[in-house]
N, C-alpha and C positions, 0 to 999 in steps of 0.2 A: 568522722566527725563525730560528737557527742550527740547531736541531732538528729542522726541517722538511726532507723529502726533496724537495728540488728541483733538485739537480744530477744530470746525467747520470752512469752508471757508469763509472769508470775502467777503463783496460783490466785492471789487476790483478784488479780486481773481477770482470770479465768471465771472465778464465780461470779465477779459482777456482770462479765458478758453471759454466763448461764442464765443467771436471773433476768436478764432483758431477752431471753429467748435467741440469742446471737450463738449459733452452734452451728458445726459443719452437717449438713443434711444433703442429701442426693434425691432428688426426684425420680431418677431412674432406678433406683433401689425400691421406692414407693411402686413404680409402675411395674416392674417384675414381680415383686410380691401379689400386687393386686390382680395381675395378670394370671399367674400360676395360681393363685387360690381360688379363681373365677372358673378356670378351666377344670382344676381338679373336680370343684363341686359339680359342674356340667357332668365330667366323666361318671360320677358317683351317681348321680340324679338320672343320668341319660334313661336308662331301663324304663324307670318309673314316669319319667317325662313321656316318652313314647308312646307307653301304654294308655296314659291319659289322655293323651292328646288325640290318639287313634279313637280312643273310646267316644270321646266327645265329638270328634268330627263324624263318626259313625251316627251317632244319635242325631246331630244337628241336621244331617243329609237326610235321616227318615223324619224328622220334624216337620222339615220344609217340604217334605213331598206330600205331605198330608193336605188334605182339602181344606180342613178346619183350621188351617194357621192364620192367626189373627194379631193384631198389633200387640195385645197383651202376652202372648205366647213367644212373639219376638222379642219383647223386653225381657222376658225371664230368661230366655236363652242368652241373649246379650250378658244378663246378670251372671249367669253360670260360666261362661267364657272370661268374663273380668275377674271373678273369685278365683277360676283355676289358674289363669295366667298370674295373679299375685302369688298364690300358693307356690307355684313352680319357681317364680322369680326370687322368692324370699331367701332360700338358701343360697342362691348367687349373690343376693345383696349382703347377707348376713355375711359370708365367706370374705366379699370385696371390702366390708368394713373392719373386719377382725384384722384383715392383712395389711391393711394400711396402719392400724394400731401398731401392729407388730413390728412393721417395717421401722417405725419412728422408734420404737423401743430397741432395736438391735443396732440402729446407727447411734442413738444418745441415751443415755441413762434418764429414764423419766423423770421429771420434774415439774411440778405445776407452778406456773408464771401468769402474774395477771399484767405484765408490763406492755404486753401486746394489744391488749384490750382496753388500754388507756386512750382516748381520743388524743390526736396529735394533728394540730391544724397545719402543721408545717408540710404534711402528706400532700396537703391541696395544692400545693406549689407546683407548677407544672416544670420549673426549670430543672431541679434535681432528676426528675423523670425522664426529661431531654436528655439530660447529660448521662443517665445509665443507658438509655437506647444506643447511644453512639461510643459507650465504653468499652475497654477491653473485654471485659466480662460479658457484656451482651454479645461481641462477636464470637466469644469462644462458646456462647450456650446456642448460637445460631449454626456454628460450625458443628456442634454436637448433633443438633436436630437434623441437619441434613446428611451426617453419617449413619444415624441413627434409621433416617427413612430409607437411605441407600441400601442399608445392608438386610433391613427387614424386608423390603420390596425383593430384593433379590432373592432372598429365601424364598419367599412367597412363589416366586417364579420358577423357582428350581423342582418346587414342590407341586405347582398345577400343572406346569408345561407338558410333563410326560401323560398327565391324566387328562389332556385336552381332548383325544379323540372320544374317551368314554364319556366326558361331559357333554360333548354334542349330540350324542346318542342317547342320553340318559332319558329323555323322553317317550322313549320307547320301551323301558322297563316297567316293570310293577311297581305300586306306590311304596309297598314294603322294602323293594329292592333299592328304590330310589333314596329312602330315609336311611338305611341302613349303609350305603355307599358315600352318601353325604355327610354324614356323622363322623365316620371313619376319615373322610379326607380332612374334615374340619380339625380332628382331633390330632391328626398327623402334622397339620398346619401349624396348630397351637403349640404342638411339642417342640418344633423347631424354632418356632419363634421365642419361646421361652428359653431355650437353650441359647439361644443368641443373645436374649436381653441379659441375662445374668451374668456373663464377662463383661458387657457392657455397662452393666449397675455396678460392678466390682472397681471397674476402672475410674467410673465418674465419682465414685465415692472416695476412692485414693485421692484424687486429682480435688475434690471439694474441702477434704481434710487439709490437703497441702496449702490450698488458696486460704482455708480459714486461719491456718497456722501463720501464715506471712502476713495476714491483715492484723493478726493480734499482736505480732512482734511490737516492742516496744525501744526506746532510744535508753541509752545509758544513763541520761539525766532523768529519766522517767523511773529507772529501777533506783537510783541512788534517792530519790525525793520519797519513793515509795517505802525504802529501808529505813529512811530518818523517820518517818511518820511512825512506822512500826516499833523503832527503837526506843520511843520514847517511854520513860520509866513511869509505872504506874502512878506513884506520887505525884509526877508532874501533870499526869492527865488529869489525875482527881484535883490537882490545883488548879488547872486552867477550867475544869467545869466548874469548880465552886467560884473562880473568878467571873465566869460567864452568868452563873446563876445571880450573883451578887449585882453585876451590871445590869441584868434583866430586872433585878427587884428595884435597883436607884430609878431605873427608866420609869418604870411603872408608879413608884411613889411620886416622882414629878410629874405626871400625868392626872392624878388625883385630884389637885386643887381645880384643874378644868373640867371635872366630872359634872354632870347633872343631878346624880342620884347614886347612892350605895345600896345595893341589895344583899342583904344578910341572912345569914341562916337560924339564928342571929349571931353566935358566937364563931362557930367553926370556918364559916365562909363569908367572904366579902368580894363583890364584884360591883366594879364602877364603871357606869354606863354614861356615855355623853351623846346627845342628839343636836349636832350642830345644824346649820343650814346648808353646810357643805358635804353633807351625807343624805343618801336615801334612805336609811334605817339606822337606828340606834346602835353605837359600837361600844364594845368592850374595852376600855383604854386601861385597865388593872384589874387583877384578882389574885385573891390569895387565900391561905388556908390557915388558920391557928394564929400564930403570932404573926405573919404576914397580914392576916385579914385583922388583927387588932391595930396594926399601926396604920391600914388604910382607913379604919374607922377614926382613929383619932387624928388623922389629918383632915378627914371629912368635918370632924367637929371644929376644928380649928379654922376651916374656912366657910362654916355655915352651910355644907352642904347636906341635903337632906338624906337621912338613913332609913330605908324602908325594911321592916322584916318581912321576907318572904320565903321560908326554907326551901319549899320545891322549886320555885324559880330560881333562887339562889345555886342550890345544888345542880340543875340542869346546865345554867351558864357556865358555871365553874368546871363541869366535868365535860362539855360538846363545844365550847366556843373559846378559841384561842385570843389572846392578847391584840389588839390591833383589827380583828374581825367585826363584821356586822353580824347581829343575832339572825339565827335562822326565821323564816317566815313563820315557822309553828310556834314562836314566841311572841309573835307581835301583839296578838291580844293582850296577855300577860303582861308585857313591858308597857303596852299603851295604859292600860290601868294604872299600873306605878307612877309614869309620867304623868298622867292625869290628874293624880293625888298631887305629885310634887308641885304641878303647876298651880293649884289652889293654895298651898300650905307654903309655898318657899317664901323665904324674905330676900331671896339675892335674884339677881339676875340671871335668866337660864340661856343656854347657847341658842335655843332655836327662836327665841323671842326677839 
């Protein structure tokens, strides 16, 4: 059937999806990159980390043993510990951040899009969220989580179980030996975990791309309609645009007789404002430049509508306010002065009176 989504997505549809941030992305790839980068940074900084912590620990024990220990010296010691901890953790944090960015770059070509930042009140509706929780995709994600936990847990068990006797008697060893053994065990465990996460990440990325391609499929009718839109000759497109501009021009000119005031440049721009009882702020009902501005002024003179010359206000309203929109709050003061002048001098009945 033509309504079934059996066709691959067209380049136009892919571009629209990318502009909205809808791309194939695997969270497992991000996890693998971040974990590998963090462990790598830890392995590189481990000697420095051990030396500085050992030195600070020794100095701390010496200070605590002194009889002149006060709350001030304790505060200074705590500050040193905080500064050292932050300094030692900074390479790990930077590695994790860079790895997260690199993981997204590897999966998809970088592209800046603000669509995801726009407020969408539909997201506050709990019904779509409930549907997603009980949908097929949620069940797949849950199954993936169980598989990942089971595999990583099994690897951790196989690595730690042979070392169980040593771990039980580790308290009888020297502090330096404890640190060296613990660090070696942690790095070995991390290596095996990363080695397991990499194939899981590749498999998940493959699935995410397959699922994304499936969700992007189009019906034959969609493909035909898109092709018809793209096959329109440039002349026809130009004629359609000209006709649309003409209709917009006619609608604006039809609203000019209902305006309360025309703000002009005085010759280049003309903006028609109306402040009726049914609106909360003055509204732009028509605007134009050059010939259209001249026509707006002619209609205003024919209907005895006040024309006020205010070049800065006319330019600002023409550039920043669309037809049919209320003026921004920044221009309330300037427009209020214009309307007050019109109220004192106009000979016709105004819309807000």
